[in-house]
N, C-alpha and C positions, 0 to 999 in steps of 0.2 A: 487390946489397946483400951481403955476406957476413954467416952466419951463425953465431953462437958457440954452440957445445955447450953446455948446461942446467948442465951437473957439469964444466964447466970451471974452474971456480973455487971450486967449494965445499970444505969442511975435509974431511978425514978422518972425523972425527967426524957431517958432515952426510953422508958417502956409508955409513957403518958404520949411520948409524940408517935410513936410506932402506932399504936391504938388508935390514933388520931386519924395516921395517914390509913389505914387501916379501914376504918369508918367513912372512910371520903372517898375510898377505893369503891366501897359497896354501897354506897349513894348514887355514885356515878354509874356503877353496872347498873343498878335499878332502873335509873332514869335512860339508862340506853334500848332498857327493856321496855319502860313503859313507852316510849320515841318508838319502836318497834310494831310494837301490841296495836298502836295506837295507827298506826303507818300499814297495818298490818295487811287493808281492802285494796289498798293505790301498790303496795310494794308487789302481793301477792304471795309472799313468803309464808312458803308453806312450815308446818308447827314442826315436820325430823328436823329441817335448816336450823330451827330457833335454838330447838332443847340441842341438838350437835353442838352450836355456837357458844351455848351458854357452857356445855360441859367440858368443852374446849377452852374456854376463859377460865373455868375454876381448875383445868388438871395443869394448866398449860405453867404452873407455879412452881 
C-alpha cells in the first residue's frame, strides 16, 4: 500500500504555521538548555544526564 506524505495536501498557511511552531519549539528547547547550563554549578547536573535528556527530547517525537 503506497503511503502519502503527511503534508502533500497541506495549504501554504498550514505549512507556515507548522514551521513557526517547530521554530518556537526549538527556541524553547534552547532556552531550557541555556538555563540548565547557566545553573550547572548550583544544580550539580552531570553532563551525561544533560546529554541524555536532550537525546530523549529529540527522539521522543
